[in-house]
MIKOLMI-883011 format. One record per residue (C-alpha): residue number from 1; residue in one letter; y, x, z. Coordinates in nm, 3 decimals, decimal comma. Example, Ala and Ser with C-alpha at 12.3 -4.5 7.8 and 13.67 -1.06 7.14 Angstrom:
<sites>
nr / rest / y / x / z
1 / A / -0,450 / 1,230 / 0,780 $
2 / S / -0,106 / 1,367 / 0,714 $
</sites>
This chain:
<sites>
nr / rest / y / x / z
1 / M / 10,412 / -4,153 / 28,028 $
2 / L / 10,080 / -4,153 / 28,216 $
3 / A / 9,896 / -4,208 / 27,887 $
4 / T / 10,082 / -3,915 / 27,730 $
5 / I / 10,000 / -3,684 / 28,023 $
6 / T / 9,637 / -3,796 / 28,015 $
7 / E / 9,610 / -3,732 / 27,641 $
8 / F / 9,765 / -3,388 / 27,691 $
9 / L / 9,522 / -3,295 / 27,970 $
10 / V / 9,224 / -3,431 / 27,779 $
11 / A / 9,336 / -3,227 / 27,477 $
12 / L / 9,343 / -2,917 / 27,698 $
13 / G / 8,978 / -2,978 / 27,781 $
14 / P / 8,850 / -2,720 / 28,032 $
15 / W / 9,198 / -2,584 / 28,101 $
16 / G / 9,314 / -2,938 / 28,180 $
17 / I / 9,044 / -2,986 / 28,440 $
18 / L / 9,111 / -2,646 / 28,596 $
19 / L / 9,485 / -2,712 / 28,605 $
20 / V / 9,461 / -3,062 / 28,752 $
21 / S / 9,195 / -2,971 / 29,009 $
22 / F / 9,382 / -2,662 / 29,128 $
23 / I / 9,729 / -2,822 / 29,148 $
24 / D / 9,610 / -3,141 / 29,317 $
25 / S / 9,398 / -2,958 / 29,575 $
26 / A / 9,673 / -2,707 / 29,648 $
27 / G / 9,885 / -2,993 / 29,782 $
28 / I / 10,087 / -3,116 / 29,483 $
29 / P / 9,995 / -3,481 / 29,407 $
30 / L / 9,943 / -3,573 / 29,042 $
31 / T / 9,947 / -3,911 / 28,868 $
32 / V / 9,638 / -3,817 / 28,666 $
33 / G / 9,328 / -3,829 / 28,887 $
34 / L / 9,073 / -3,553 / 28,862 $
35 / D / 8,790 / -3,802 / 28,910 $
36 / F / 8,911 / -3,995 / 28,606 $
37 / L / 8,938 / -3,675 / 28,402 $
38 / V / 8,585 / -3,557 / 28,489 $
39 / I / 8,440 / -3,896 / 28,399 $
40 / L / 8,644 / -3,930 / 28,079 $
41 / L / 8,554 / -3,585 / 27,946 $
42 / S / 8,189 / -3,630 / 28,044 $
43 / A / 8,181 / -3,965 / 27,862 $
44 / N / 8,342 / -3,813 / 27,552 $
45 / Q / 8,128 / -3,497 / 27,549 $
46 / P / 7,804 / -3,566 / 27,740 $
47 / R / 7,650 / -3,228 / 27,653 $
48 / L / 7,935 / -3,054 / 27,836 $
49 / A / 7,926 / -3,278 / 28,146 $
50 / P / 7,788 / -2,998 / 28,371 $
51 / V / 8,070 / -2,771 / 28,250 $
52 / W / 8,338 / -3,030 / 28,335 $
53 / A / 8,188 / -3,080 / 28,680 $
54 / A / 8,165 / -2,704 / 28,743 $
55 / L / 8,527 / -2,647 / 28,635 $
56 / A / 8,644 / -2,929 / 28,862 $
57 / V / 8,455 / -2,773 / 29,154 $
58 / L / 8,601 / -2,430 / 29,077 $
59 / G / 8,962 / -2,545 / 29,044 $
60 / S / 8,947 / -2,778 / 29,343 $
61 / S / 8,787 / -2,515 / 29,569 $
62 / A / 9,047 / -2,257 / 29,466 $
63 / G / 9,333 / -2,502 / 29,528 $
64 / N / 9,197 / -2,597 / 29,869 $
65 / M / 9,166 / -2,230 / 29,964 $
66 / V / 9,530 / -2,172 / 29,867 $
67 / L / 9,639 / -2,464 / 30,088 $
68 / Y / 9,407 / -2,345 / 30,367 $
69 / H / 9,549 / -1,989 / 30,363 $
70 / A / 9,909 / -2,116 / 30,349 $
71 / A / 9,842 / -2,333 / 30,655 $
72 / R / 9,665 / -2,046 / 30,828 $
73 / K / 9,961 / -1,812 / 30,783 $
74 / G / 10,203 / -2,082 / 30,897 $
75 / G / 9,979 / -2,173 / 31,191 $
76 / E / 9,962 / -1,815 / 31,313 $
77 / R / 10,342 / -1,808 / 31,331 $
78 / L / 10,400 / -2,156 / 31,474 $
79 / L / 10,114 / -2,211 / 31,716 $
80 / K / 10,177 / -2,086 / 32,066 $
81 / P / 9,902 / -1,973 / 32,300 $
82 / E / 9,750 / -2,286 / 32,448 $
83 / I / 9,674 / -2,355 / 32,810 $
84 / P / 9,311 / -2,456 / 32,872 $
85 / G / 9,276 / -2,823 / 32,963 $
86 / T / 9,587 / -2,944 / 32,779 $
87 / R / 9,572 / -3,203 / 32,502 $
88 / R / 9,646 / -2,943 / 32,230 $
89 / W / 9,377 / -2,713 / 32,366 $
90 / R / 9,122 / -2,997 / 32,370 $
91 / F / 9,213 / -3,094 / 32,012 $
92 / R / 9,167 / -2,734 / 31,898 $
93 / Q / 8,825 / -2,719 / 32,070 $
94 / W / 8,724 / -3,051 / 31,913 $
95 / F / 8,839 / -2,945 / 31,567 $
96 / Q / 8,664 / -2,609 / 31,589 $
97 / R / 8,343 / -2,799 / 31,655 $
98 / Y / 8,373 / -3,109 / 31,436 $
99 / G / 8,667 / -3,042 / 31,204 $
100 / L / 8,463 / -2,946 / 30,900 $
101 / V / 8,300 / -3,290 / 30,906 $
102 / T / 8,648 / -3,439 / 30,863 $
103 / V / 8,696 / -3,210 / 30,563 $
104 / F / 8,354 / -3,281 / 30,410 $
105 / I / 8,378 / -3,662 / 30,406 $
106 / P / 8,707 / -3,704 / 30,211 $
107 / A / 8,610 / -3,412 / 29,986 $
108 / L / 8,292 / -3,601 / 29,897 $
109 / I / 8,398 / -3,967 / 29,873 $
110 / P / 8,631 / -4,069 / 29,585 $
111 / I / 8,842 / -4,312 / 29,789 $
112 / P / 9,190 / -4,245 / 29,933 $
113 / M / 9,140 / -4,037 / 30,248 $
114 / P / 9,378 / -3,783 / 30,403 $
115 / M / 9,187 / -3,468 / 30,308 $
116 / K / 9,493 / -3,243 / 30,281 $
117 / F / 9,579 / -3,310 / 30,647 $
118 / F / 9,238 / -3,181 / 30,754 $
119 / V / 9,261 / -2,883 / 30,517 $
120 / V / 9,593 / -2,791 / 30,679 $
121 / C / 9,440 / -2,837 / 31,025 $
122 / S / 9,148 / -2,614 / 30,925 $
123 / G / 9,388 / -2,338 / 30,825 $
124 / A / 9,632 / -2,377 / 31,112 $
125 / L / 9,353 / -2,388 / 31,371 $
126 / C / 9,179 / -2,085 / 31,217 $
127 / T / 8,850 / -2,239 / 31,110 $
128 / R / 8,632 / -1,966 / 30,960 $
129 / P / 8,723 / -1,929 / 30,590 $
130 / L / 8,362 / -1,896 / 30,474 $
131 / Y / 8,254 / -2,213 / 30,656 $
132 / F / 8,555 / -2,399 / 30,517 $
133 / L / 8,483 / -2,281 / 30,161 $
134 / L / 8,113 / -2,370 / 30,182 $
135 / T / 8,200 / -2,717 / 30,313 $
136 / V / 8,441 / -2,783 / 30,027 $
137 / L / 8,200 / -2,640 / 29,768 $
138 / L / 7,909 / -2,856 / 29,883 $
139 / A / 8,118 / -3,175 / 29,891 $
140 / R / 8,282 / -3,109 / 29,555 $
141 / I / 7,954 / -3,016 / 29,383 $
142 / L / 7,803 / -3,346 / 29,497 $
143 / R / 8,115 / -3,548 / 29,408 $
144 / Y / 8,191 / -3,412 / 29,064 $
145 / G / 7,823 / -3,378 / 28,976 $
146 / V / 7,770 / -3,749 / 29,040 $
147 / E / 8,090 / -3,839 / 28,853 $
148 / A / 7,986 / -3,635 / 28,550 $
149 / Y / 7,648 / -3,809 / 28,559 $
150 / L / 7,818 / -4,151 / 28,578 $
151 / G / 8,043 / -4,053 / 28,289 $
152 / V / 7,738 / -3,975 / 28,076 $
153 / Q / 7,550 / -4,290 / 28,180 $
154 / L / 7,828 / -4,549 / 28,199 $
155 / G / 8,102 / -4,392 / 27,990 $
156 / E / 8,462 / -4,483 / 28,066 $
157 / H / 8,344 / -4,783 / 28,271 $
158 / S / 8,244 / -4,543 / 28,550 $
159 / M / 8,588 / -4,551 / 28,715 $
160 / Q / 8,576 / -4,931 / 28,715 $
161 / Y / 8,235 / -4,910 / 28,881 $
162 / I / 8,384 / -4,689 / 29,154 $
163 / R / 8,685 / -4,920 / 29,195 $
164 / D / 8,458 / -5,225 / 29,222 $
165 / H / 8,266 / -5,077 / 29,516 $
166 / P / 8,530 / -4,949 / 29,764 $
167 / T / 8,369 / -5,123 / 30,062 $
168 / E / 8,032 / -4,964 / 29,998 $
169 / L / 8,193 / -4,620 / 29,955 $
170 / A / 8,396 / -4,661 / 30,275 $
171 / L / 8,087 / -4,776 / 30,467 $
172 / F / 7,891 / -4,480 / 30,332 $
173 / A / 8,171 / -4,246 / 30,443 $
174 / V / 8,174 / -4,393 / 30,796 $
175 / L / 7,795 / -4,376 / 30,830 $
176 / L / 7,786 / -4,021 / 30,694 $
177 / F / 8,063 / -3,914 / 30,934 $
178 / A / 7,878 / -4,069 / 31,229 $
179 / A / 7,550 / -3,906 / 31,128 $
180 / L / 7,704 / -3,559 / 31,086 $
181 / Y / 7,904 / -3,597 / 31,409 $
182 / L / 7,592 / -3,689 / 31,607 $
183 / L / 7,393 / -3,410 / 31,442 $
184 / I / 7,652 / -3,152 / 31,550 $
185 / R / 7,662 / -3,293 / 31,905 $
186 / V / 7,283 / -3,286 / 31,941 $
187 / S / 7,265 / -2,937 / 31,792 $
188 / G / 7,538 / -2,815 / 32,028 $
189 / R / 7,363 / -2,957 / 32,334 $
190 / R / 7,035 / -2,791 / 32,239 $
191 / Q / 7,204 / -2,455 / 32,194 $
192 / N / 7,405 / -2,485 / 32,516 $
193 / P / 7,266 / -2,760 / 32,744 $
194 / D / 7,500 / -2,666 / 33,029 $
195 / A / 7,817 / -2,695 / 32,818 $
196 / E / 8,049 / -2,983 / 32,888 $
197 / S / 8,131 / -3,229 / 32,615 $
198 / V / 8,473 / -3,169 / 32,458 $
</sites>
């Protein structure tokens, strides 16, 4: 069945990538991975690799924005005014400051990470839509651009290459998270040296 679905989506070409990237990012899990589809189409049609990557970025960003806005509307109804100093208030303050880092890392690294949870948190906690969109766009451009390049260079063996290096990818994700987290903390202290750490 998976092979049949894959063949169908590959046959759809650009529409297949748009469909998969939008549906998966909007919160509906699919058995056919977008990473696999980008690599496969790039390997089969190297001249169109930039197109496949761009369509994946477009569909994924649109799907994430749909999920973000759904969570934002739900969050506005469900979240009660918070009392300063409480655990929920501190979490909101922390997420407003560092939350987009937790969106950027799983959006960038092709290993299982709970990105949708952080997308929902971004919407529910009213992260600025433009900042959220720019974060997703940057991460997805880097991710799918590299995957399209791997598809052209290594062909269908690219996914195996990614699967064979999960430790390195996880370590890279941790180091990148730590670097971005520290960068935001240092930047925040320079802008407001008297502010207390959250």
